[in-house]
ModelCIF file with pLDDT and N, C-alpha, C, O atoms, coordinates in Angstrom:
data_MODEL
#
_entry.id   MODEL 
#
_entity.id                         1 
_entity.type                       polymer 
_entity.pdbx_number_of_molecules   1 
#
_entity_poly.entity_id                      1 
_entity_poly.type                           'polypeptide(L)' 
_entity_poly.nstd_linkage                   no 
_entity_poly.nstd_monomer                   no 
_entity_poly.pdbx_seq_one_letter_code       
;(UNK)(UNK)(UNK)(UNK)(UNK)(UNK)(UNK)(UNK)(UNK)(UNK)(UNK)(UNK)(UNK)(UNK)(UNK)(UNK)
(UNK)(UNK)(UNK)(UNK)(UNK)(UNK)(UNK)(UNK)(UNK)(UNK)(UNK)(UNK)(UNK)(UNK)(UNK)(UNK)
(UNK)(UNK)(UNK)(UNK)(UNK)(UNK)(UNK)(UNK)(UNK)(UNK)(UNK)(UNK)(UNK)(UNK)(UNK)(UNK)
(UNK)(UNK)(UNK)(UNK)(UNK)
;
_entity_poly.pdbx_seq_one_letter_code_can   XXXXXXXXXXXXXXXXXXXXXXXXXXXXXXXXXXXXXXXXXXXXXXXXXXXXX 
_entity_poly.pdbx_strand_id                 A 
#
loop_
_entity_poly_seq.entity_id 
_entity_poly_seq.num 
_entity_poly_seq.mon_id 
_entity_poly_seq.hetero 
1 1  UNK n 
1 2  UNK n 
1 3  UNK n 
1 4  UNK n 
1 5  UNK n 
1 6  UNK n 
1 7  UNK n 
1 8  UNK n 
1 9  UNK n 
1 10 UNK n 
1 11 UNK n 
1 12 UNK n 
1 13 UNK n 
1 14 UNK n 
1 15 UNK n 
1 16 UNK n 
1 17 UNK n 
1 18 UNK n 
1 19 UNK n 
1 20 UNK n 
1 21 UNK n 
1 22 UNK n 
1 23 UNK n 
1 24 UNK n 
1 25 UNK n 
1 26 UNK n 
1 27 UNK n 
1 28 UNK n 
1 29 UNK n 
1 30 UNK n 
1 31 UNK n 
1 32 UNK n 
1 33 UNK n 
1 34 UNK n 
1 35 UNK n 
1 36 UNK n 
1 37 UNK n 
1 38 UNK n 
1 39 UNK n 
1 40 UNK n 
1 41 UNK n 
1 42 UNK n 
1 43 UNK n 
1 44 UNK n 
1 45 UNK n 
1 46 UNK n 
1 47 UNK n 
1 48 UNK n 
1 49 UNK n 
1 50 UNK n 
1 51 UNK n 
1 52 UNK n 
1 53 UNK n 
#
_struct_asym.id          A 
_struct_asym.entity_id   1 
#
loop_
_ma_qa_metric.id 
_ma_qa_metric.mode 
_ma_qa_metric.name 
_ma_qa_metric.software_group_id 
_ma_qa_metric.type 
1 global pLDDT . pLDDT 
2 local  pLDDT . pLDDT 
#
_ma_qa_metric_global.metric_id      1 
_ma_qa_metric_global.metric_value   84.91 
_ma_qa_metric_global.model_id       1 
_ma_qa_metric_global.ordinal_id     1 
#
loop_
_ma_qa_metric_local.label_asym_id 
_ma_qa_metric_local.label_comp_id 
_ma_qa_metric_local.label_seq_id 
_ma_qa_metric_local.metric_id 
_ma_qa_metric_local.metric_value 
_ma_qa_metric_local.model_id 
_ma_qa_metric_local.ordinal_id 
A UNK 1  2 54.00 1 1  
A UNK 2  2 58.00 1 2  
A UNK 3  2 68.00 1 3  
A UNK 4  2 77.00 1 4  
A UNK 5  2 86.00 1 5  
A UNK 6  2 85.00 1 6  
A UNK 7  2 85.00 1 7  
A UNK 8  2 86.00 1 8  
A UNK 9  2 87.00 1 9  
A UNK 10 2 86.00 1 10 
A UNK 11 2 85.00 1 11 
A UNK 12 2 91.00 1 12 
A UNK 13 2 92.00 1 13 
A UNK 14 2 92.00 1 14 
A UNK 15 2 89.00 1 15 
A UNK 16 2 90.00 1 16 
A UNK 17 2 90.00 1 17 
A UNK 18 2 88.00 1 18 
A UNK 19 2 84.00 1 19 
A UNK 20 2 80.00 1 20 
A UNK 21 2 79.00 1 21 
A UNK 22 2 76.00 1 22 
A UNK 23 2 85.00 1 23 
A UNK 24 2 88.00 1 24 
A UNK 25 2 89.00 1 25 
A UNK 26 2 88.00 1 26 
A UNK 27 2 88.00 1 27 
A UNK 28 2 89.00 1 28 
A UNK 29 2 91.00 1 29 
A UNK 30 2 90.00 1 30 
A UNK 31 2 91.00 1 31 
A UNK 32 2 93.00 1 32 
A UNK 33 2 93.00 1 33 
A UNK 34 2 92.00 1 34 
A UNK 35 2 95.00 1 35 
A UNK 36 2 92.00 1 36 
A UNK 37 2 91.00 1 37 
A UNK 38 2 89.00 1 38 
A UNK 39 2 90.00 1 39 
A UNK 40 2 88.00 1 40 
A UNK 41 2 86.00 1 41 
A UNK 42 2 85.00 1 42 
A UNK 43 2 81.00 1 43 
A UNK 44 2 81.00 1 44 
A UNK 45 2 85.00 1 45 
A UNK 46 2 84.00 1 46 
A UNK 47 2 83.00 1 47 
A UNK 48 2 83.00 1 48 
A UNK 49 2 87.00 1 49 
A UNK 50 2 85.00 1 50 
A UNK 51 2 81.00 1 51 
A UNK 52 2 74.00 1 52 
A UNK 53 2 75.00 1 53 
#
loop_
_atom_site.group_PDB 
_atom_site.id 
_atom_site.type_symbol 
_atom_site.label_atom_id 
_atom_site.label_alt_id 
_atom_site.label_comp_id 
_atom_site.label_asym_id 
_atom_site.label_entity_id 
_atom_site.label_seq_id 
_atom_site.pdbx_PDB_ins_code 
_atom_site.Cartn_x 
_atom_site.Cartn_y 
_atom_site.Cartn_z 
_atom_site.occupancy 
_atom_site.B_iso_or_equiv 
_atom_site.pdbx_formal_charge 
_atom_site.auth_seq_id 
_atom_site.auth_comp_id 
_atom_site.auth_asym_id 
_atom_site.auth_atom_id 
_atom_site.pdbx_PDB_model_num 
ATOM 1   N N  . UNK A 1 1  ? 14.340 0.469  -23.381 1.00 54.00 ? 1  UNK A N  1 
ATOM 2   C CA . UNK A 1 1  ? 14.609 1.355  -22.260 1.00 54.00 ? 1  UNK A CA 1 
ATOM 3   C C  . UNK A 1 1  ? 13.899 2.697  -22.406 1.00 54.00 ? 1  UNK A C  1 
ATOM 4   O O  . UNK A 1 1  ? 13.415 3.212  -21.397 1.00 54.00 ? 1  UNK A O  1 
ATOM 5   N N  . UNK A 1 2  ? 13.805 3.291  -23.574 1.00 58.00 ? 2  UNK A N  1 
ATOM 6   C CA . UNK A 1 2  ? 13.125 4.583  -23.677 1.00 58.00 ? 2  UNK A CA 1 
ATOM 7   C C  . UNK A 1 2  ? 11.684 4.530  -23.164 1.00 58.00 ? 2  UNK A C  1 
ATOM 8   O O  . UNK A 1 2  ? 11.188 5.517  -22.619 1.00 58.00 ? 2  UNK A O  1 
ATOM 9   N N  . UNK A 1 3  ? 11.007 3.388  -23.332 1.00 68.00 ? 3  UNK A N  1 
ATOM 10  C CA . UNK A 1 3  ? 9.632  3.275  -22.847 1.00 68.00 ? 3  UNK A CA 1 
ATOM 11  C C  . UNK A 1 3  ? 9.579  3.379  -21.329 1.00 68.00 ? 3  UNK A C  1 
ATOM 12  O O  . UNK A 1 3  ? 8.685  4.028  -20.784 1.00 68.00 ? 3  UNK A O  1 
ATOM 13  N N  . UNK A 1 4  ? 10.526 2.748  -20.642 1.00 77.00 ? 4  UNK A N  1 
ATOM 14  C CA . UNK A 1 4  ? 10.508 2.780  -19.181 1.00 77.00 ? 4  UNK A CA 1 
ATOM 15  C C  . UNK A 1 4  ? 10.815 4.189  -18.666 1.00 77.00 ? 4  UNK A C  1 
ATOM 16  O O  . UNK A 1 4  ? 10.261 4.601  -17.647 1.00 77.00 ? 4  UNK A O  1 
ATOM 17  N N  . UNK A 1 5  ? 11.671 4.919  -19.342 1.00 86.00 ? 5  UNK A N  1 
ATOM 18  C CA . UNK A 1 5  ? 11.982 6.284  -18.931 1.00 86.00 ? 5  UNK A CA 1 
ATOM 19  C C  . UNK A 1 5  ? 10.755 7.169  -19.115 1.00 86.00 ? 5  UNK A C  1 
ATOM 20  O O  . UNK A 1 5  ? 10.454 7.998  -18.256 1.00 86.00 ? 5  UNK A O  1 
ATOM 21  N N  . UNK A 1 6  ? 10.052 7.000  -20.217 1.00 85.00 ? 6  UNK A N  1 
ATOM 22  C CA . UNK A 1 6  ? 8.841  7.791  -20.453 1.00 85.00 ? 6  UNK A CA 1 
ATOM 23  C C  . UNK A 1 6  ? 7.781  7.486  -19.390 1.00 85.00 ? 6  UNK A C  1 
ATOM 24  O O  . UNK A 1 6  ? 7.080  8.387  -18.929 1.00 85.00 ? 6  UNK A O  1 
ATOM 25  N N  . UNK A 1 7  ? 7.672  6.244  -19.017 1.00 85.00 ? 7  UNK A N  1 
ATOM 26  C CA . UNK A 1 7  ? 6.724  5.874  -17.955 1.00 85.00 ? 7  UNK A CA 1 
ATOM 27  C C  . UNK A 1 7  ? 7.070  6.598  -16.648 1.00 85.00 ? 7  UNK A C  1 
ATOM 28  O O  . UNK A 1 7  ? 6.176  7.068  -15.944 1.00 85.00 ? 7  UNK A O  1 
ATOM 29  N N  . UNK A 1 8  ? 8.345  6.686  -16.331 1.00 86.00 ? 8  UNK A N  1 
ATOM 30  C CA . UNK A 1 8  ? 8.761  7.370  -15.112 1.00 86.00 ? 8  UNK A CA 1 
ATOM 31  C C  . UNK A 1 8  ? 8.523  8.873  -15.199 1.00 86.00 ? 8  UNK A C  1 
ATOM 32  O O  . UNK A 1 8  ? 8.172  9.503  -14.201 1.00 86.00 ? 8  UNK A O  1 
ATOM 33  N N  . UNK A 1 9  ? 8.707  9.442  -16.361 1.00 87.00 ? 9  UNK A N  1 
ATOM 34  C CA . UNK A 1 9  ? 8.489  10.883 -16.537 1.00 87.00 ? 9  UNK A CA 1 
ATOM 35  C C  . UNK A 1 9  ? 7.045  11.269 -16.282 1.00 87.00 ? 9  UNK A C  1 
ATOM 36  O O  . UNK A 1 9  ? 6.766  12.405 -15.897 1.00 87.00 ? 9  UNK A O  1 
ATOM 37  N N  . UNK A 1 10 ? 6.132  10.348 -16.489 1.00 86.00 ? 10 UNK A N  1 
ATOM 38  C CA . UNK A 1 10 ? 4.715  10.627 -16.228 1.00 86.00 ? 10 UNK A CA 1 
ATOM 39  C C  . UNK A 1 10 ? 4.460  10.878 -14.747 1.00 86.00 ? 10 UNK A C  1 
ATOM 40  O O  . UNK A 1 10 ? 3.439  11.467 -14.391 1.00 86.00 ? 10 UNK A O  1 
ATOM 41  N N  . UNK A 1 11 ? 5.361  10.446 -13.885 1.00 85.00 ? 11 UNK A N  1 
ATOM 42  C CA . UNK A 1 11 ? 5.198  10.620 -12.443 1.00 85.00 ? 11 UNK A CA 1 
ATOM 43  C C  . UNK A 1 11 ? 5.750  11.952 -11.936 1.00 85.00 ? 11 UNK A C  1 
ATOM 44  O O  . UNK A 1 11 ? 5.529  12.296 -10.775 1.00 85.00 ? 11 UNK A O  1 
ATOM 45  N N  . UNK A 1 12 ? 6.438  12.686 -12.748 1.00 91.00 ? 12 UNK A N  1 
ATOM 46  C CA . UNK A 1 12 ? 7.002  13.963 -12.305 1.00 91.00 ? 12 UNK A CA 1 
ATOM 47  C C  . UNK A 1 12 ? 5.870  14.880 -11.856 1.00 91.00 ? 12 UNK A C  1 
ATOM 48  O O  . UNK A 1 12 ? 4.920  15.123 -12.600 1.00 91.00 ? 12 UNK A O  1 
ATOM 49  N N  . UNK A 1 13 ? 5.983  15.380 -10.643 1.00 92.00 ? 13 UNK A N  1 
ATOM 50  C CA . UNK A 1 13 ? 4.972  16.266 -10.085 1.00 92.00 ? 13 UNK A CA 1 
ATOM 51  C C  . UNK A 1 13 ? 3.797  15.550 -9.445  1.00 92.00 ? 13 UNK A C  1 
ATOM 52  O O  . UNK A 1 13 ? 2.920  16.206 -8.883  1.00 92.00 ? 13 UNK A O  1 
ATOM 53  N N  . UNK A 1 14 ? 3.751  14.250 -9.510  1.00 92.00 ? 14 UNK A N  1 
ATOM 54  C CA . UNK A 1 14 ? 2.658  13.475 -8.916  1.00 92.00 ? 14 UNK A CA 1 
ATOM 55  C C  . UNK A 1 14 ? 3.162  12.781 -7.657  1.00 92.00 ? 14 UNK A C  1 
ATOM 56  O O  . UNK A 1 14 ? 4.369  12.643 -7.456  1.00 92.00 ? 14 UNK A O  1 
ATOM 57  N N  . UNK A 1 15 ? 2.251  12.354 -6.830  1.00 89.00 ? 15 UNK A N  1 
ATOM 58  C CA . UNK A 1 15 ? 2.631  11.581 -5.656  1.00 89.00 ? 15 UNK A CA 1 
ATOM 59  C C  . UNK A 1 15 ? 1.537  10.578 -5.347  1.00 89.00 ? 15 UNK A C  1 
ATOM 60  O O  . UNK A 1 15 ? 0.398  10.706 -5.797  1.00 89.00 ? 15 UNK A O  1 
ATOM 61  N N  . UNK A 1 16 ? 1.907  9.591  -4.579  1.00 90.00 ? 16 UNK A N  1 
ATOM 62  C CA . UNK A 1 16 ? 0.982  8.542  -4.171  1.00 90.00 ? 16 UNK A CA 1 
ATOM 63  C C  . UNK A 1 16 ? 1.266  8.236  -2.711  1.00 90.00 ? 16 UNK A C  1 
ATOM 64  O O  . UNK A 1 16 ? 2.429  8.138  -2.320  1.00 90.00 ? 16 UNK A O  1 
ATOM 65  N N  . UNK A 1 17 ? 0.249  8.088  -1.913  1.00 90.00 ? 17 UNK A N  1 
ATOM 66  C CA . UNK A 1 17 ? 0.456  7.760  -0.510  1.00 90.00 ? 17 UNK A CA 1 
ATOM 67  C C  . UNK A 1 17 ? -0.552 6.707  -0.076  1.00 90.00 ? 17 UNK A C  1 
ATOM 68  O O  . UNK A 1 17 ? -1.630 6.575  -0.656  1.00 90.00 ? 17 UNK A O  1 
ATOM 69  N N  . UNK A 1 18 ? -0.179 5.968  0.945   1.00 88.00 ? 18 UNK A N  1 
ATOM 70  C CA . UNK A 1 18 ? -1.027 4.917  1.502   1.00 88.00 ? 18 UNK A CA 1 
ATOM 71  C C  . UNK A 1 18 ? -1.060 5.087  3.014   1.00 88.00 ? 18 UNK A C  1 
ATOM 72  O O  . UNK A 1 18 ? -0.085 5.541  3.612   1.00 88.00 ? 18 UNK A O  1 
ATOM 73  N N  . UNK A 1 19 ? -2.149 4.732  3.616   1.00 84.00 ? 19 UNK A N  1 
ATOM 74  C CA . UNK A 1 19 ? -2.303 4.819  5.065   1.00 84.00 ? 19 UNK A CA 1 
ATOM 75  C C  . UNK A 1 19 ? -2.792 3.469  5.580   1.00 84.00 ? 19 UNK A C  1 
ATOM 76  O O  . UNK A 1 19 ? -3.551 2.766  4.913   1.00 84.00 ? 19 UNK A O  1 
ATOM 77  N N  . UNK A 1 20 ? -2.344 3.133  6.762   1.00 80.00 ? 20 UNK A N  1 
ATOM 78  C CA . UNK A 1 20 ? -2.734 1.868  7.370   1.00 80.00 ? 20 UNK A CA 1 
ATOM 79  C C  . UNK A 1 20 ? -2.761 2.055  8.880   1.00 80.00 ? 20 UNK A C  1 
ATOM 80  O O  . UNK A 1 20 ? -2.208 3.021  9.405   1.00 80.00 ? 20 UNK A O  1 
ATOM 81  N N  . UNK A 1 21 ? -3.395 1.145  9.560   1.00 79.00 ? 21 UNK A N  1 
ATOM 82  C CA . UNK A 1 21 ? -3.489 1.184  11.012  1.00 79.00 ? 21 UNK A CA 1 
ATOM 83  C C  . UNK A 1 21 ? -2.586 0.100  11.586  1.00 79.00 ? 21 UNK A C  1 
ATOM 84  O O  . UNK A 1 21 ? -2.741 -1.081 11.272  1.00 79.00 ? 21 UNK A O  1 
ATOM 85  N N  . UNK A 1 22 ? -1.657 0.504  12.416  1.00 76.00 ? 22 UNK A N  1 
ATOM 86  C CA . UNK A 1 22 ? -0.793 -0.454 13.102  1.00 76.00 ? 22 UNK A CA 1 
ATOM 87  C C  . UNK A 1 22 ? -1.469 -0.845 14.408  1.00 76.00 ? 22 UNK A C  1 
ATOM 88  O O  . UNK A 1 22 ? -1.667 -0.004 15.284  1.00 76.00 ? 22 UNK A O  1 
ATOM 89  N N  . UNK A 1 23 ? -1.818 -2.104 14.536  1.00 85.00 ? 23 UNK A N  1 
ATOM 90  C CA . UNK A 1 23 ? -2.481 -2.570 15.753  1.00 85.00 ? 23 UNK A CA 1 
ATOM 91  C C  . UNK A 1 23 ? -1.447 -2.835 16.847  1.00 85.00 ? 23 UNK A C  1 
ATOM 92  O O  . UNK A 1 23 ? -0.245 -2.862 16.583  1.00 85.00 ? 23 UNK A O  1 
ATOM 93  N N  . UNK A 1 24 ? -1.915 -3.028 18.050  1.00 88.00 ? 24 UNK A N  1 
ATOM 94  C CA . UNK A 1 24 ? -1.019 -3.168 19.204  1.00 88.00 ? 24 UNK A CA 1 
ATOM 95  C C  . UNK A 1 24 ? -0.171 -4.435 19.145  1.00 88.00 ? 24 UNK A C  1 
ATOM 96  O O  . UNK A 1 24 ? 0.996  -4.409 19.538  1.00 88.00 ? 24 UNK A O  1 
ATOM 97  N N  . UNK A 1 25 ? -0.729 -5.536 18.666  1.00 89.00 ? 25 UNK A N  1 
ATOM 98  C CA . UNK A 1 25 ? -0.006 -6.813 18.725  1.00 89.00 ? 25 UNK A CA 1 
ATOM 99  C C  . UNK A 1 25 ? 1.316  -6.778 17.977  1.00 89.00 ? 25 UNK A C  1 
ATOM 100 O O  . UNK A 1 25 ? 2.332  -7.140 18.571  1.00 89.00 ? 25 UNK A O  1 
ATOM 101 N N  . UNK A 1 26 ? 1.376  -6.362 16.694  1.00 88.00 ? 26 UNK A N  1 
ATOM 102 C CA . UNK A 1 26 ? 2.679  -6.365 16.016  1.00 88.00 ? 26 UNK A CA 1 
ATOM 103 C C  . UNK A 1 26 ? 3.694  -5.402 16.657  1.00 88.00 ? 26 UNK A C  1 
ATOM 104 O O  . UNK A 1 26 ? 4.897  -5.661 16.630  1.00 88.00 ? 26 UNK A O  1 
ATOM 105 N N  . UNK A 1 27 ? 3.213  -4.309 17.222  1.00 88.00 ? 27 UNK A N  1 
ATOM 106 C CA . UNK A 1 27 ? 4.115  -3.366 17.871  1.00 88.00 ? 27 UNK A CA 1 
ATOM 107 C C  . UNK A 1 27 ? 4.714  -3.997 19.135  1.00 88.00 ? 27 UNK A C  1 
ATOM 108 O O  . UNK A 1 27 ? 5.916  -3.889 19.382  1.00 88.00 ? 27 UNK A O  1 
ATOM 109 N N  . UNK A 1 28 ? 3.877  -4.645 19.916  1.00 89.00 ? 28 UNK A N  1 
ATOM 110 C CA . UNK A 1 28 ? 4.362  -5.336 21.117  1.00 89.00 ? 28 UNK A CA 1 
ATOM 111 C C  . UNK A 1 28 ? 5.307  -6.472 20.742  1.00 89.00 ? 28 UNK A C  1 
ATOM 112 O O  . UNK A 1 28 ? 6.308  -6.694 21.424  1.00 89.00 ? 28 UNK A O  1 
ATOM 113 N N  . UNK A 1 29 ? 5.003  -7.189 19.671  1.00 91.00 ? 29 UNK A N  1 
ATOM 114 C CA . UNK A 1 29 ? 5.862  -8.291 19.229  1.00 91.00 ? 29 UNK A CA 1 
ATOM 115 C C  . UNK A 1 29 ? 7.227  -7.777 18.778  1.00 91.00 ? 29 UNK A C  1 
ATOM 116 O O  . UNK A 1 29 ? 8.252  -8.397 19.062  1.00 91.00 ? 29 UNK A O  1 
ATOM 117 N N  . UNK A 1 30 ? 7.240  -6.655 18.082  1.00 90.00 ? 30 UNK A N  1 
ATOM 118 C CA . UNK A 1 30 ? 8.512  -6.076 17.629  1.00 90.00 ? 30 UNK A CA 1 
ATOM 119 C C  . UNK A 1 30 ? 9.336  -5.627 18.832  1.00 90.00 ? 30 UNK A C  1 
ATOM 120 O O  . UNK A 1 30 ? 10.549 -5.834 18.866  1.00 90.00 ? 30 UNK A O  1 
ATOM 121 N N  . UNK A 1 31 ? 8.687  -5.018 19.810  1.00 91.00 ? 31 UNK A N  1 
ATOM 122 C CA . UNK A 1 31 ? 9.397  -4.599 21.019  1.00 91.00 ? 31 UNK A CA 1 
ATOM 123 C C  . UNK A 1 31 ? 10.008 -5.818 21.721  1.00 91.00 ? 31 UNK A C  1 
ATOM 124 O O  . UNK A 1 31 ? 11.141 -5.757 22.198  1.00 91.00 ? 31 UNK A O  1 
ATOM 125 N N  . UNK A 1 32 ? 9.263  -6.914 21.782  1.00 93.00 ? 32 UNK A N  1 
ATOM 126 C CA . UNK A 1 32 ? 9.780  -8.137 22.409  1.00 93.00 ? 32 UNK A CA 1 
ATOM 127 C C  . UNK A 1 32 ? 10.944 -8.713 21.606  1.00 93.00 ? 32 UNK A C  1 
ATOM 128 O O  . UNK A 1 32 ? 11.928 -9.180 22.178  1.00 93.00 ? 32 UNK A O  1 
ATOM 129 N N  . UNK A 1 33 ? 10.826 -8.678 20.284  1.00 93.00 ? 33 UNK A N  1 
ATOM 130 C CA . UNK A 1 33 ? 11.893 -9.181 19.417  1.00 93.00 ? 33 UNK A CA 1 
ATOM 131 C C  . UNK A 1 33 ? 13.189 -8.414 19.645  1.00 93.00 ? 33 UNK A C  1 
ATOM 132 O O  . UNK A 1 33 ? 14.274 -8.995 19.642  1.00 93.00 ? 33 UNK A O  1 
ATOM 133 N N  . UNK A 1 34 ? 13.067 -7.109 19.842  1.00 92.00 ? 34 UNK A N  1 
ATOM 134 C CA . UNK A 1 34 ? 14.237 -6.264 20.050  1.00 92.00 ? 34 UNK A CA 1 
ATOM 135 C C  . UNK A 1 34 ? 14.633 -6.175 21.526  1.00 92.00 ? 34 UNK A C  1 
ATOM 136 O O  . UNK A 1 34 ? 15.519 -5.402 21.888  1.00 92.00 ? 34 UNK A O  1 
ATOM 137 N N  . UNK A 1 35 ? 13.971 -6.974 22.377  1.00 95.00 ? 35 UNK A N  1 
ATOM 138 C CA . UNK A 1 35 ? 14.240 -7.030 23.813  1.00 95.00 ? 35 UNK A CA 1 
ATOM 139 C C  . UNK A 1 35 ? 14.133 -5.647 24.449  1.00 95.00 ? 35 UNK A C  1 
ATOM 140 O O  . UNK A 1 35 ? 14.966 -5.253 25.265  1.00 95.00 ? 35 UNK A O  1 
ATOM 141 N N  . UNK A 1 36 ? 13.081 -4.917 24.054  1.00 92.00 ? 36 UNK A N  1 
ATOM 142 C CA . UNK A 1 36 ? 12.831 -3.591 24.616  1.00 92.00 ? 36 UNK A CA 1 
ATOM 143 C C  . UNK A 1 36 ? 11.779 -3.709 25.712  1.00 92.00 ? 36 UNK A C  1 
ATOM 144 O O  . UNK A 1 36 ? 10.916 -4.585 25.656  1.00 92.00 ? 36 UNK A O  1 
ATOM 145 N N  . UNK A 1 37 ? 11.847 -2.850 26.683  1.00 91.00 ? 37 UNK A N  1 
ATOM 146 C CA . UNK A 1 37 ? 10.883 -2.841 27.784  1.00 91.00 ? 37 UNK A CA 1 
ATOM 147 C C  . UNK A 1 37 ? 9.918  -1.670 27.598  1.00 91.00 ? 37 UNK A C  1 
ATOM 148 O O  . UNK A 1 37 ? 9.752  -0.843 28.495  1.00 91.00 ? 37 UNK A O  1 
ATOM 149 N N  . UNK A 1 38 ? 9.283  -1.606 26.425  1.00 89.00 ? 38 UNK A N  1 
ATOM 150 C CA . UNK A 1 38 ? 8.347  -0.528 26.120  1.00 89.00 ? 38 UNK A CA 1 
ATOM 151 C C  . UNK A 1 38 ? 7.026  -0.743 26.841  1.00 89.00 ? 38 UNK A C  1 
ATOM 152 O O  . UNK A 1 38 ? 6.643  -1.883 27.107  1.00 89.00 ? 38 UNK A O  1 
ATOM 153 N N  . UNK A 1 39 ? 6.319  0.350  27.162  1.00 90.00 ? 39 UNK A N  1 
ATOM 154 C CA . UNK A 1 39 ? 4.978  0.185  27.716  1.00 90.00 ? 39 UNK A CA 1 
ATOM 155 C C  . UNK A 1 39 ? 4.054  -0.422 26.670  1.00 90.00 ? 39 UNK A C  1 
ATOM 156 O O  . UNK A 1 39 ? 4.296  -0.305 25.468  1.00 90.00 ? 39 UNK A O  1 
ATOM 157 N N  . UNK A 1 40 ? 2.994  -1.071 27.137  1.00 88.00 ? 40 UNK A N  1 
ATOM 158 C CA . UNK A 1 40 ? 2.033  -1.693 26.227  1.00 88.00 ? 40 UNK A CA 1 
ATOM 159 C C  . UNK A 1 40 ? 1.464  -0.613 25.293  1.00 88.00 ? 40 UNK A C  1 
ATOM 160 O O  . UNK A 1 40 ? 0.993  0.420  25.770  1.00 88.00 ? 40 UNK A O  1 
ATOM 161 N N  . UNK A 1 41 ? 1.500  -0.836 23.969  1.00 86.00 ? 41 UNK A N  1 
ATOM 162 C CA . UNK A 1 41 ? 0.986  0.178  23.044  1.00 86.00 ? 41 UNK A CA 1 
ATOM 163 C C  . UNK A 1 41 ? -0.526 0.337  23.164  1.00 86.00 ? 41 UNK A C  1 
ATOM 164 O O  . UNK A 1 41 ? -1.259 -0.620 23.416  1.00 86.00 ? 41 UNK A O  1 
ATOM 165 N N  . UNK A 1 42 ? -0.966 1.582  22.975  1.00 85.00 ? 42 UNK A N  1 
ATOM 166 C CA . UNK A 1 42 ? -2.393 1.889  23.021  1.00 85.00 ? 42 UNK A CA 1 
ATOM 167 C C  . UNK A 1 42 ? -2.821 2.481  21.681  1.00 85.00 ? 42 UNK A C  1 
ATOM 168 O O  . UNK A 1 42 ? -1.992 2.991  20.927  1.00 85.00 ? 42 UNK A O  1 
ATOM 169 N N  . UNK A 1 43 ? -4.095 2.412  21.395  1.00 81.00 ? 43 UNK A N  1 
ATOM 170 C CA . UNK A 1 43 ? -4.614 2.972  20.147  1.00 81.00 ? 43 UNK A CA 1 
ATOM 171 C C  . UNK A 1 43 ? -4.247 4.450  20.046  1.00 81.00 ? 43 UNK A C  1 
ATOM 172 O O  . UNK A 1 43 ? -4.443 5.222  20.985  1.00 81.00 ? 43 UNK A O  1 
ATOM 173 N N  . UNK A 1 44 ? -3.717 4.819  18.900  1.00 81.00 ? 44 UNK A N  1 
ATOM 174 C CA . UNK A 1 44 ? -3.343 6.207  18.667  1.00 81.00 ? 44 UNK A CA 1 
ATOM 175 C C  . UNK A 1 44 ? -1.883 6.511  18.954  1.00 81.00 ? 44 UNK A C  1 
ATOM 176 O O  . UNK A 1 44 ? -1.389 7.572  18.570  1.00 81.00 ? 44 UNK A O  1 
ATOM 177 N N  . UNK A 1 45 ? -1.181 5.598  19.624  1.00 85.00 ? 45 UNK A N  1 
ATOM 178 C CA . UNK A 1 45 ? 0.248  5.798  19.874  1.00 85.00 ? 45 UNK A CA 1 
ATOM 179 C C  . UNK A 1 45 ? 1.016  5.744  18.559  1.00 85.00 ? 45 UNK A C  1 
ATOM 180 O O  . UNK A 1 45 ? 0.675  4.972  17.663  1.00 85.00 ? 45 UNK A O  1 
ATOM 181 N N  . UNK A 1 46 ? 2.040  6.559  18.451  1.00 84.00 ? 46 UNK A N  1 
ATOM 182 C CA . UNK A 1 46 ? 2.914  6.506  17.290  1.00 84.00 ? 46 UNK A CA 1 
ATOM 183 C C  . UNK A 1 46 ? 3.863  5.334  17.431  1.00 84.00 ? 46 UNK A C  1 
ATOM 184 O O  . UNK A 1 46 ? 4.260  4.981  18.541  1.00 84.00 ? 46 UNK A O  1 
ATOM 185 N N  . UNK A 1 47 ? 4.228  4.730  16.309  1.00 83.00 ? 47 UNK A N  1 
ATOM 186 C CA . UNK A 1 47 ? 5.204  3.653  16.359  1.00 83.00 ? 47 UNK A CA 1 
ATOM 187 C C  . UNK A 1 47 ? 6.601  4.243  16.219  1.00 83.00 ? 47 UNK A C  1 
ATOM 188 O O  . UNK A 1 47 ? 6.768  5.292  15.598  1.00 83.00 ? 47 UNK A O  1 
ATOM 189 N N  . UNK A 1 48 ? 7.602  3.583  16.789  1.00 83.00 ? 48 UNK A N  1 
ATOM 190 C CA . UNK A 1 48 ? 8.962  4.097  16.671  1.00 83.00 ? 48 UNK A CA 1 
ATOM 191 C C  . UNK A 1 48 ? 9.397  4.192  15.195  1.00 83.00 ? 48 UNK A C  1 
ATOM 192 O O  . UNK A 1 48 ? 8.944  3.420  14.349  1.00 83.00 ? 48 UNK A O  1 
ATOM 193 N N  . UNK A 1 49 ? 10.258 5.129  14.920  1.00 87.00 ? 49 UNK A N  1 
ATOM 194 C CA . UNK A 1 49 ? 10.720 5.358  13.552  1.00 87.00 ? 49 UNK A CA 1 
ATOM 195 C C  . UNK A 1 49 ? 11.340 4.104  12.962  1.00 87.00 ? 49 UNK A C  1 
ATOM 196 O O  . UNK A 1 49 ? 12.142 3.438  13.617  1.00 87.00 ? 49 UNK A O  1 
ATOM 197 N N  . UNK A 1 50 ? 10.980 3.783  11.742  1.00 85.00 ? 50 UNK A N  1 
ATOM 198 C CA . UNK A 1 50 ? 11.525 2.632  11.039  1.00 85.00 ? 50 UNK A CA 1 
ATOM 199 C C  . UNK A 1 50 ? 10.756 1.334  11.243  1.00 85.00 ? 50 UNK A C  1 
ATOM 200 O O  . UNK A 1 50 ? 10.996 0.366  10.521  1.00 85.00 ? 50 UNK A O  1 
ATOM 201 N N  . UNK A 1 51 ? 9.844  1.285  12.203  1.00 81.00 ? 51 UNK A N  1 
ATOM 202 C CA . UNK A 1 51 ? 9.129  0.045  12.480  1.00 81.00 ? 51 UNK A CA 1 
ATOM 203 C C  . UNK A 1 51 ? 8.080  -0.279 11.430  1.00 81.00 ? 51 UNK A C  1 
ATOM 204 O O  . UNK A 1 51 ? 7.537  -1.384 11.443  1.00 81.00 ? 51 UNK A O  1 
ATOM 205 N N  . UNK A 1 52 ? 7.780  0.615  10.541  1.00 74.00 ? 52 UNK A N  1 
ATOM 206 C CA . UNK A 1 52 ? 6.820  0.318  9.488   1.00 74.00 ? 52 UNK A CA 1 
ATOM 207 C C  . UNK A 1 52 ? 7.376  -0.693 8.500   1.00 74.00 ? 52 UNK A C  1 
ATOM 208 O O  . UNK A 1 52 ? 6.613  -1.293 7.743   1.00 74.00 ? 52 UNK A O  1 
ATOM 209 N N  . UNK A 1 53 ? 8.675  -0.894 8.490   1.00 75.00 ? 53 UNK A N  1 
ATOM 210 C CA . UNK A 1 53 ? 9.274  -1.863 7.577   1.00 75.00 ? 53 UNK A CA 1 
ATOM 211 C C  . UNK A 1 53 ? 9.065  -3.248 8.108   1.00 75.00 ? 53 UNK A C  1 
ATOM 212 O O  . UNK A 1 53 ? 9.495  -4.219 7.486   1.00 75.00 ? 53 UNK A O  1 
#
């Protein structure tokens, strides 16, 4: 266990981020799954909160 704690301590003060492009099809499919009547998504539109999961 001490090794795993030391590994985690190495991350203090550091961060990691990833970026991706959400295309229109999965957004429209999610809206249909949730039975929402959202307008057709366009490039650059933000996705609703939580839909990245």
